[in-house]
C-alpha positions as MATLAB code, in Angstrom:
seq = 'MSGSVDDFAPAWWLPGRHAQTIGARATRSRTGVRLARERLTTPDGDFLDLDWAETAAGPLPGAPLAVVLHGLEGSARSGYALEAYRQLARRGVAALGLNFRSCSGELNRAMRLYHSGETGDLRYVIGELGRRFPGRPLAAIGFSLGGNVLLKYLGEEGQEGQGGLLAAAAVSVPYDLAAGAAHTEHGVARAYVWRLLHSLKRKVRARALVLGGRIDLRRALAARTFREFDDAATAPLHGFIDADDYYRRCSSASYLATIRVPTRLIQAADDPFLPASALPREAAAGNPALDAWFTRRGGHVGFVSGPPWRRVYWAERRAAEHVASVALGFGTAGTVTL';
ca = [
      81.229   21.200   30.498;
      81.375   24.516   31.950;
      83.285   25.402   34.783;
      81.880   26.327   38.222;
      81.541   29.829   39.141;
      83.290   28.824   42.414;
      86.260   27.226   40.583;
      88.343   30.654   40.898;
      89.265   31.653   44.286;
      90.872   35.252   44.300;
      94.195   35.855   46.129;
      93.491   37.012   49.506;
      95.790   40.138   49.079;
      93.946   41.194   45.874;
      90.282   40.634   47.057;
      88.329   43.150   44.859;
      87.768   43.788   41.095;
      90.008   46.506   40.779;
      92.875   44.983   42.999;
      92.697   41.904   40.619;
      92.754   44.127   37.571;
      95.635   46.300   38.777;
      97.278   43.694   40.676;
      97.430   41.229   37.648;
      98.905   43.902   35.810;
     101.645   44.995   38.240;
     102.676   41.469   39.244;
     103.011   39.418   35.926;
     106.444   38.663   35.274;
     107.927   40.182   32.127;
     111.025   37.968   32.002;
     111.909   34.537   30.741;
     110.245   34.807   27.324;
     112.254   35.412   24.322;
     110.327   36.974   21.324;
     111.543   37.160   17.796;
     109.698   39.853   15.458;
     108.497   39.296   11.999;
     106.690   41.962    9.903;
     103.876   40.931    7.290;
     103.002   43.273    4.535;
      99.117   43.280    4.467;
      97.136   43.293    1.103;
      96.489   46.918    1.507;
      99.917   48.178    1.614;
     100.076   48.260    5.373;
     102.101   45.970    7.952;
     101.462   43.593   10.852;
     104.149   42.756   13.309;
     104.043   39.174   14.646;
     105.952   38.335   17.974;
     107.036   34.529   18.004;
     107.654   33.096   21.280;
     110.871   31.236   21.071;
     111.235   28.224   23.573;
     114.269   26.587   24.895;
     113.786   23.384   23.254;
     113.989   25.182   20.116;
     111.484   24.564   17.002;
     109.103   21.862   17.612;
     107.993   20.492   13.988;
     104.169   19.836   14.067;
     103.452   21.229   17.450;
     100.214   22.945   17.503;
     100.439   26.711   17.302;
      98.379   29.389   18.918;
      97.929   32.848   18.129;
      97.564   35.188   20.973;
      95.470   38.618   20.642;
      96.059   41.391   22.831;
      93.759   44.059   24.429;
      93.061   47.749   23.857;
      96.286   49.432   23.633;
      98.125   46.607   24.614;
     100.322   44.399   22.536;
     101.841   40.913   21.955;
     104.351   41.602   24.679;
     101.753   42.750   27.393;
     102.245   40.810   30.655;
      99.172   38.415   29.967;
     100.301   37.784   26.641;
     103.623   36.721   27.939;
     102.188   34.645   30.545;
      99.834   32.883   27.874;
     102.924   32.077   25.872;
     104.479   30.471   29.146;
     101.368   28.320   29.770;
     101.084   27.342   26.181;
     104.521   26.184   26.034;
     104.298   23.987   29.140;
     101.448   21.928   27.582;
     103.712   21.714   24.249;
     101.942   24.470   22.073;
     103.994   26.909   20.209;
     102.877   30.444   20.148;
     103.042   33.855   18.443;
     101.457   37.247   19.297;
      99.556   39.352   16.723;
     100.037   43.082   17.194;
      97.140   44.910   15.974;
      97.772   47.969   13.618;
      99.593   50.806   15.615;
     100.257   48.713   18.699;
     103.981   47.277   18.061;
     105.456   50.568   18.834;
     105.385   51.962   15.489;
     102.382   53.576   13.822;
     100.872   51.686   10.859;
     101.015   53.455    7.299;
      97.237   53.210    6.211;
      94.612   55.686    7.022;
      93.335   53.646    9.722;
      94.168   51.919   12.989;
      92.418   49.041   14.644;
      89.053   48.313   16.625;
      87.109   45.822   18.409;
      85.543   44.110   15.365;
      88.307   44.178   12.981;
      88.669   40.675   11.813;
      90.252   40.941    8.479;
      93.812   41.082    9.774;
      93.300   38.027   11.887;
      91.809   36.356    9.018;
      94.902   37.254    6.951;
      97.366   35.945    9.505;
      95.469   32.761    9.972;
      95.629   32.033    6.143;
      99.157   32.975    6.003;
     100.025   30.394    8.983;
      97.798   27.582    7.145;
      99.694   28.128    4.036;
     103.143   27.872    5.891;
     102.265   25.181    7.911;
      99.925   22.938    6.219;
      98.262   20.522    8.580;
      99.586   22.075   11.636;
      96.930   22.360   14.159;
      96.232   26.127   14.802;
      94.569   27.765   17.723;
      93.768   31.314   19.307;
      93.553   32.989   22.555;
      91.970   36.610   22.663;
      92.120   38.908   25.786;
      89.680   41.822   26.304;
      89.250   43.611   22.706;
      91.391   40.726   21.328;
      88.996   38.039   22.819;
      85.897   40.252   20.810;
      87.813   40.051   17.711;
      88.518   36.441   18.071;
      84.818   35.594   18.818;
      83.482   37.687   16.064;
      85.777   35.936   13.555;
      84.646   32.631   14.845;
      81.074   33.510   14.407;
      81.603   34.968   10.915;
      83.410   31.775    9.894;
      81.109   29.425   11.670;
      78.512   28.839    8.900;
      81.516   28.045    6.413;
      83.655   25.869    8.502;
      86.232   26.549   11.293;
      88.092   29.476    9.861;
      91.388   27.613   10.084;
      91.184   27.191   14.031;
      90.749   23.889   15.955;
      90.410   25.558   19.372;
      90.052   28.963   20.948;
      89.651   30.751   24.378;
      88.475   34.341   25.062;
      89.201   36.059   28.255;
      87.545   39.203   29.744;
      85.651   40.080   26.536;
      83.334   43.219   26.122;
      80.532   41.211   24.468;
      78.339   44.132   24.473;
      80.511   47.260   23.188;
      77.630   49.710   24.185;
      76.909   48.317   27.538;
      80.818   48.209   28.385;
      81.072   51.703   27.115;
      78.200   52.815   29.408;
      79.528   50.982   32.536;
      82.870   52.561   32.263;
      81.334   56.136   32.573;
      81.045   56.088   36.370;
      83.144   55.214   39.469;
      86.727   54.084   39.274;
      86.525   52.787   36.191;
      86.754   56.132   34.445;
      90.524   56.014   35.707;
      90.959   53.123   33.273;
      89.162   55.097   30.520;
      91.387   58.039   31.003;
      94.453   56.017   30.651;
      93.370   54.179   27.485;
      92.099   57.432   25.950;
      95.393   58.937   26.500;
      97.147   56.429   24.723;
      94.649   56.456   21.691;
      94.707   60.334   21.592;
      98.609   60.237   21.339;
      98.433   58.155   18.285;
      95.683   60.348   16.711;
      97.562   63.573   17.458;
     100.851   61.776   15.846;
      98.784   61.265   12.653;
      96.591   64.437   12.818;
      97.611   65.757    9.470;
      96.661   62.481    7.882;
      93.326   61.472    9.894;
      92.166   65.063   10.393;
      90.164   65.047    7.218;
      88.660   61.681    8.146;
      87.788   62.033   11.842;
      86.330   64.845   13.942;
      89.662   65.646   15.319;
      88.545   68.171   17.796;
      85.830   66.035   19.486;
      88.335   63.182   19.428;
      91.156   64.837   21.290;
      88.432   66.258   23.910;
      86.620   62.802   24.433;
      86.378   61.887   27.973;
      84.394   58.496   27.479;
      84.955   55.595   24.975;
      81.416   56.510   23.207;
      82.772   60.037   22.740;
      86.084   58.850   21.167;
      84.362   55.960   19.169;
      81.907   58.536   17.693;
      84.480   61.366   16.577;
      87.285   58.813   15.579;
      86.779   55.127   15.594;
      83.483   54.835   13.702;
      84.143   57.270   10.595;
      87.737   56.082   10.495;
      86.578   52.336    9.948;
      83.397   52.906    7.844;
      80.694   53.034   10.554;
      78.092   55.492   10.762;
      78.567   56.440   14.293;
      79.359   54.913   17.727;
      76.074   53.081   17.741;
      76.625   51.508   14.468;
      79.997   50.472   15.497;
      78.917   49.051   18.695;
      76.048   47.217   17.201;
      78.067   45.509   14.329;
      80.988   44.666   16.192;
      79.602   43.171   19.544;
      80.736   39.694   19.724;
      77.560   38.511   21.506;
      75.717   38.635   18.407;
      78.310   36.081   16.944;
      78.161   33.514   19.489;
      75.268   31.336   18.098;
      77.210   30.351   14.812;
      80.615   29.408   16.410;
      81.572   26.074   15.750;
      85.019   25.793   17.063;
      85.533   24.494   20.802;
      85.740   27.845   22.398;
      86.368   28.430   26.409;
      84.799   31.743   27.485;
      86.411   33.194   30.665;
      84.477   36.044   32.167;
      84.057   37.532   35.635;
      80.890   38.865   36.785;
      82.582   41.903   38.791;
      84.518   42.830   35.383;
      84.909   46.754   35.722;
      84.673   46.810   31.749;
      81.486   45.115   31.417;
      77.997   44.867   33.608;
      77.250   41.282   35.013;
      73.766   41.938   33.143;
      75.728   41.655   29.571;
      77.260   38.378   30.109;
      75.929   36.184   27.434;
      74.678   33.386   29.546;
      71.811   32.172   27.490;
      73.966   32.254   24.287;
      76.739   30.277   25.865;
      74.413   27.775   27.331;
      72.693   27.210   23.684;
      75.663   26.556   21.729;
      77.448   23.271   22.503;
      80.793   24.457   20.926;
      81.102   27.210   23.885;
      82.582   26.116   27.428;
      81.691   29.140   29.595;
      83.466   29.787   32.656;
      81.774   32.822   34.350;
      83.126   33.414   37.666;
      81.734   35.922   40.241;
      85.034   37.499   40.848;
      88.213   38.032   39.022;
      88.375   41.840   37.505;
      89.414   42.333   34.002;
      92.216   40.222   32.743;
      92.872   39.543   36.473;
      92.219   36.156   37.770;
      95.030   36.040   40.370;
      94.995   33.369   42.861;
      97.441   31.842   45.480;
      99.898   33.656   47.714;
     102.183   36.705   46.751;
     105.192   34.359   46.773;
     103.577   31.577   44.519;
     101.058   33.699   42.204;
      98.845   31.490   39.852;
      97.501   33.566   36.760;
      94.301   31.314   36.628;
      92.797   32.508   33.198;
      95.880   32.228   31.130;
      96.260   28.492   32.655;
      92.729   27.757   32.031;
      92.941   29.078   28.401;
      96.180   27.177   27.807;
      94.682   24.210   29.110;
      91.663   24.361   26.925;
      93.505   25.033   23.701;
      96.146   22.371   24.243;
      93.792   19.647   25.137;
      91.646   20.226   22.043;
      94.755   20.912   19.680;
      96.861   18.184   20.641;
      94.048   15.838   19.827;
      94.783   16.637   16.208;
      98.886   16.573   16.499;
     101.634   15.747   18.922;
     104.170   17.883   20.347;
     106.557   17.605   23.294;
     106.445   19.420   26.325;
     108.651   22.613   26.315;
     109.562   25.445   28.658;
     110.670   29.093   28.215;
];
């Protein structure tokens, strides 16, 4: 059952797409969640940092466990991730955040970074969790780039099974990477691109001596659009021919048909990172495993409702509700608070 496009009502004090996008980032609480970091060594000799959300009730043996995936140049400690941990805990689901390579505050060691279609690290982490906690229900929530990674992973695993997950939710996903890149080359969205590219370029500069022989360093540092940066750096660094090849092979819209895990899709038609025409309405309608909540408004990872003194972060709540309702059908856990 898909949610109504009228189900989300934007806060009156954050009326537009940019107000929602920026307002959510500015107002989410960053307190009240304790995180414990764990470092995993990857098969290629690099590392991944996990942030485990600690609950006031302590460990909950057998509780469902959800992996939270962050967006471009975010981290497992971004505001939306913290809110997701809170919402999950209130519903009896434990959580951890996966920091993509270079996003935990320390640059990774390997000759690579991360990108919108990198599913190998997620596959490794889910496999590790499955080995540690046999029989424990596992789920995942992905935001923006992390949502694209999650959906691509589910689609890749769909033909073989569930990929170790029993439920998933994806918020503000760039389903069509080429369309999204083109959409951000105009208007106010260019300010978002500038901020994100500034962060990416800082990482490239820090590893210029190592990466310089594998990417077009000059073009990467001069890039003013996602496409320019992806063509000069992301694509060659991760084995793609060019930006077009990267976008074609990694856009999650191409993987929706094979997803078999109950998955909620939460997306606003006014998302400044993706044109409304790129919303995968037909693909979502054609796959009974997908529960599409495509709203008219909400911005990008925004979805703030309620008055300023009682804010509601609707997307995190709806994502956690879905994950908990499915995962708790396969196990039991008490409600906890952070």
